[in-house]
BAFI-3210 file (N, C-alpha, C; in Angstrom, 3 decimals, decimal comma, padded with zeros to 6 digits):
// residues 113
n [1|2|3|4|5|6|7|8|9|10|11|12|13|14|15|16|17|18|19|20|21|22|23|24|25|26|27|28|29|30|31|32|33|34|35|36|37|38|39|40|41|42|43|44|45|46|47|48|49|50|51|52|53|54|55|56|57|58|59|60|61|62|63|64|65|66|67|68|69|70|71|72|73|74|75|76|77|78|79|80|81|82|83|84|85|86|87|88|89|90|91|92|93|94|95|96|97|98|99|100|101|102|103|104|105|106|107|108|109|110|111|112|113]
n.u [003,407|005,480|008,583|009,348|007,171|005,411|006,584|006,201|003,508|002,808|004,120|002,805|000,313|000,850|003,174|003,268|003,226|005,515|009,009|010,315|013,018|013,145|011,372|012,792|015,091|013,755|012,434|014,623|015,901|013,497|012,180|014,107|016,052|018,605|021,927|022,705|025,266|025,462|023,303|023,998|026,494|025,455|023,725|025,586|025,706|026,369|026,607|025,474|023,745|022,064|020,841|019,699|017,689|016,131|014,894|013,604|011,853|010,295|009,140|007,748|005,876|004,594|003,380|001,651|-000,112|-000,987|-002,610|-004,285|-005,285|-005,499|-004,234|-004,980|-007,709|-007,981|-006,885|-008,565|-010,956|-010,231|-010,012|-012,841|-013,970|-012,949|-014,261|-016,892|-016,678|-016,290|-018,673|-020,535|-019,743|-020,510|-023,117|-023,946|-023,307|-025,039|-027,527|-028,364|-030,169|-029,786|-027,204|-027,130|-028,038|-025,891|-023,860|-024,963|-024,899|-022,143|-021,383|-022,523|-020,899|-018,647|-019,353|-019,446|-016,687]
n.v [-010,396|-008,500|-007,295|-004,490|-003,461|-003,797|-001,981|000,455|000,730|000,991|003,183|005,034|005,220|005,824|007,366|010,074|010,094|009,640|011,212|014,213|013,580|010,705|010,222|011,425|009,626|007,202|007,317|007,741|005,248|003,405|004,485|005,895|004,241|004,226|003,493|002,139|003,250|005,420|007,118|007,466|008,649|010,946|012,068|012,182|010,327|006,906|003,818|001,898|003,260|004,317|001,963|000,774|002,968|002,577|-000,014|000,613|002,359|000,650|-000,916|000,985|001,685|-000,860|-001,211|000,932|-000,162|-002,417|-001,624|-000,045|-001,032|000,115|-000,445|-002,979|-003,008|-001,254|-003,036|-005,064|-003,628|-003,023|-005,514|-006,252|-004,347|-005,133|-007,442|-006,706|-005,183|-007,506|-008,990|-007,221|-006,896|-009,466|-009,461|-007,617|-009,048|-011,268|-010,586|-011,615|-011,393|-012,100|-011,361|-008,798|-008,646|-009,690|-007,778|-005,662|-006,603|-006,814|-004,304|-003,141|-004,406|-003,093|-000,600|-001,034|-001,154]
n.w [-000,877|-002,800|-001,489|-002,059|-003,285|-001,418|000,655|-000,770|-001,048|001,917|002,459|000,824|001,960|004,725|004,982|005,532|008,236|009,192|010,273|008,798|008,103|008,236|006,274|004,022|003,706|003,676|001,185|-000,495|-000,489|-001,178|-003,355|-004,897|-005,230|-004,096|-002,720|000,507|001,366|-000,289|000,583|003,393|002,990|001,778|003,837|005,960|007,945|009,379|007,473|008,632|010,249|008,492|007,554|010,085|010,361|008,133|008,794|011,158|010,222|008,315|010,530|011,708|009,976|009,208|011,728|011,742|009,805|010,839|012,923|011,668|008,968|006,463|004,034|003,601|003,409|001,028|-000,840|-000,640|-001,420|-004,054|-005,157|-005,060|-006,667|-009,201|-009,336|-009,488|-012,197|-013,739|-013,389|-014,405|-016,965|-017,963|-017,439|-019,153|-021,597|-021,648|-020,029|-017,744|-015,017|-012,373|-011,895|-011,066|-008,435|-007,076|-007,679|-006,432|-003,786|-003,456|-003,736|-001,525|000,508|000,002|000,891|003,579|004,334]
ca.u [003,627|006,982|009,053|009,382|005,760|004,738|007,100|005,665|002,041|002,623|004,617|001,775|-000,580|001,292|004,390|003,088|003,410|007,027|009,459|010,930|014,304|012,775|010,614|013,666|015,899|013,095|012,155|015,862|015,999|012,567|011,823|015,131|016,821|019,934|022,532|022,888|026,340|025,177|022,471|024,882|027,463|024,565|023,184|026,442|025,658|026,949|025,887|024,555|022,735|020,795|020,293|018,704|016,662|015,246|014,215|012,667|010,736|009,515|008,580|006,725|004,680|003,927|002,707|000,311|-001,077|-001,305|-003,721|-005,454|-005,530|-005,943|-003,909|-005,691|-009,095|-007,825|-006,645|-010,052|-011,994|-009,931|-010,577|-014,276|-014,454|-012,690|-015,395|-018,169|-016,630|-016,457|-020,139|-021,334|-019,565|-021,197|-024,515|-024,093|-023,361|-026,146|-028,753|-028,738|-030,579|-029,236|-025,881|-027,419|-028,202|-024,562|-023,272|-025,497|-024,495|-020,621|-021,415|-022,794|-019,737|-017,665|-019,821|-019,223|-015,437]
ca.v [-009,074|-008,288|-006,363|-003,112|-003,132|-003,536|-000,731|001,576|000,714|001,373|004,521|005,745|005,177|006,255|008,060|011,571|010,148|009,673|012,669|014,576|012,939|009,364|010,134|011,674|008,466|006,150|007,725|007,380|003,715|002,654|005,117|006,400|003,060|004,679|002,340|002,509|003,867|006,913|007,751|007,835|009,880|012,382|012,332|012,468|009,369|005,883|003,172|001,205|004,271|004,088|000,448|000,905|003,817|001,873|-001,090|001,280|002,783|-000,382|-001,401|001,952|001,758|-002,022|-000,873|001,600|-000,990|-003,602|-001,181|000,768|-001,908|000,963|-001,083|-004,269|-002,369|-000,755|-004,133|-005,664|-002,928|-003,173|-006,911|-006,272|-003,373|-005,939|-008,332|-005,831|-005,012|-008,771|-009,237|-006,162|-007,295|-010,682|-009,053|-006,886|-009,983|-012,245|-010,102|-012,343|-010,448|-012,463|-011,009|-007,462|-009,006|-009,835|-006,530|-004,846|-007,061|-006,421|-002,717|-002,803|-004,806|-001,881|000,663|-001,412|-001,398]
ca.w [-001,600|-002,929|-000,394|-002,586|-003,541|000,091|001,257|-001,555|-000,514|003,130|002,342|000,309|003,077|006,086|004,932|006,175|009,681|009,556|010,361|007,497|007,853|007,761|005,057|002,984|003,687|003,087|-000,225|-001,346|-000,675|-001,732|-004,787|-005,769|-005,369|-003,657|-001,697|001,926|001,239|-000,859|001,414|004,367|002,544|001,556|005,081|006,921|008,948|009,010|006,553|009,741|010,708|007,378|007,725|011,219|010,256|007,320|009,524|011,953|009,294|008,011|011,597|012,034|008,931|009,498|012,847|011,487|008,855|011,784|013,691|010,936|007,943|005,370|002,679|003,300|002,943|-000,172|-001,559|-000,879|-002,299|-005,624|-005,725|-005,189|-007,972|-010,345|-009,525|-010,050|-013,551|-014,429|-013,450|-015,306|-018,491|-018,159|-017,543|-020,517|-022,816|-021,525|-019,504|-016,387|-013,909|-010,926|-011,666|-010,575|-007,010|-006,763|-007,880|-005,253|-002,550|-003,296|-003,542|-000,187|001,157|-000,283|001,661|004,999|004,771]
c.u [005,070|007,434|008,939|008,159|005,176|005,334|006,496|004,295|001,853|003,131|003,538|000,606|-000,205|002,645|004,467|003,180|004,934|007,790|009,940|012,160|013,958|012,113|011,678|014,756|015,047|012,814|013,515|016,070|014,805|012,213|013,034|016,340|018,372|020,528|022,515|024,020|026,179|024,321|023,314|026,056|026,571|024,252|024,126|026,371|026,186|026,123|024,981|023,550|021,505|020,120|019,156|017,469|015,725|014,418|013,299|011,572|009,632|008,788|007,323|005,390|004,026|002,937|001,232|-000,550|-001,792|-002,764|-004,841|-006,000|-006,095|-005,345|-004,530|-007,236|-009,035|-007,727|-007,995|-011,029|-011,660|-010,266|-012,198|-014,759|-014,156|-013,803|-016,673|-017,917|-016,941|-018,064|-020,904|-020,938|-020,198|-022,677|-024,886|-024,065|-024,770|-027,488|-029,156|-028,997|-030,223|-027,894|-026,004|-027,415|-026,654|-023,738|-023,786|-024,825|-022,784|-020,498|-021,598|-021,685|-018,800|-018,081|-019,511|-017,696|-014,968]
c.v [-008,977|-007,100|-004,702|-002,662|-002,641|-002,182|000,278|001,812|001,423|002,872|005,515|006,086|006,011|007,035|009,317|011,459|009,924|011,170|012,860|013,822|011,393|009,255|010,186|010,374|007,479|006,252|007,483|005,979|003,111|003,277|005,698|005,358|003,535|003,702|002,985|003,597|005,395|007,464|008,164|008,907|011,389|013,136|012,700|011,537|008,013|004,926|002,199|002,032|004,314|002,951|000,439|001,932|003,204|000,860|-000,446|001,699|001,811|-000,984|-000,406|001,761|000,359|-001,747|-000,142|000,695|-001,976|-002,896|-000,541|-000,136|-001,168|000,211|-002,418|-004,063|-001,997|-001,976|-004,911|-005,025|-003,047|-004,520|-006,921|-005,381|-004,248|-006,877|-007,973|-005,653|-006,234|-009,027|-008,338|-006,450|-008,525|-010,479|-008,395|-007,999|-010,629|-011,786|-010,937|-011,428|-010,913|-011,998|-009,422|-007,761|-008,983|-008,690|-005,655|-005,194|-006,593|-004,782|-002,404|-003,333|-003,717|-000,965|000,398|-001,386|-000,238]
c.w [-001,636|-002,025|-000,795|-002,707|-002,181|000,690|000,551|-001,100|000,866|003,335|001,805|001,243|004,322|006,113|005,516|007,560|010,131|009,594|009,009|007,322|007,618|006,526|003,847|002,708|002,977|001,686|-001,002|-001,500|-001,471|-003,196|-005,449|-006,042|-005,242|-002,780|-000,504|002,055|000,703|000,111|002,580|004,124|002,458|002,867|006,099|008,296|008,473|008,063|007,443|010,115|009,658|007,499|008,992|010,919|009,296|007,879|010,528|011,399|008,918|009,230|011,946|011,116|008,948|010,732|012,699|010,585|009,932|012,615|012,751|009,675|006,615|004,006|002,461|002,907|001,444|-001,230|-002,017|-001,605|-003,555|-006,086|-005,839|-006,518|-009,081|-010,598|-010,076|-011,685|-014,245|-014,588|-014,418|-016,719|-018,846|-018,183|-018,717|-021,766|-022,781|-020,677|-018,306|-015,241|-012,598|-010,782|-010,914|-008,999|-006,512|-006,595|-006,824|-003,972|-002,466|-003,183|-002,008|000,735|001,126|000,769|003,267|005,282|005,517]
res [x|x|x|x|x|x|x|x|x|x|x|x|x|x|x|x|x|x|x|x|x|x|x|x|x|x|x|x|x|x|x|x|x|x|x|x|x|x|x|x|x|x|x|x|x|x|x|x|x|x|x|x|x|x|x|x|x|x|x|x|x|x|x|x|x|x|x|x|x|x|x|x|x|x|x|x|x|x|x|x|x|x|x|x|x|x|x|x|x|x|x|x|x|x|x|x|x|x|x|x|x|x|x|x|x|x|x|x|x|x|x|x|x]
***
């Protein structure tokens, strides 16, 4: 996964668990595309301090994902829903009843995540 997309997803799921200061700085880097120098000047800290804070936030967010697996489950559910859509479209075209069994099986898998 591209780093910025991964950072965004992890932040979407776990960002509220960061401190206000961490959230503000992380948002400036990931979502506002500000440079470390710009953030350092705005926050009154060193550029190295901003860099270290971002790395720490990356580790914290990755640690939450390692334990909770919410992003992984989200992506898995998304793939399964896409498969259901494809199967439903195929069923609609040719009426193959065996597809219904597969759709039900996928739906059950989603319920167990």
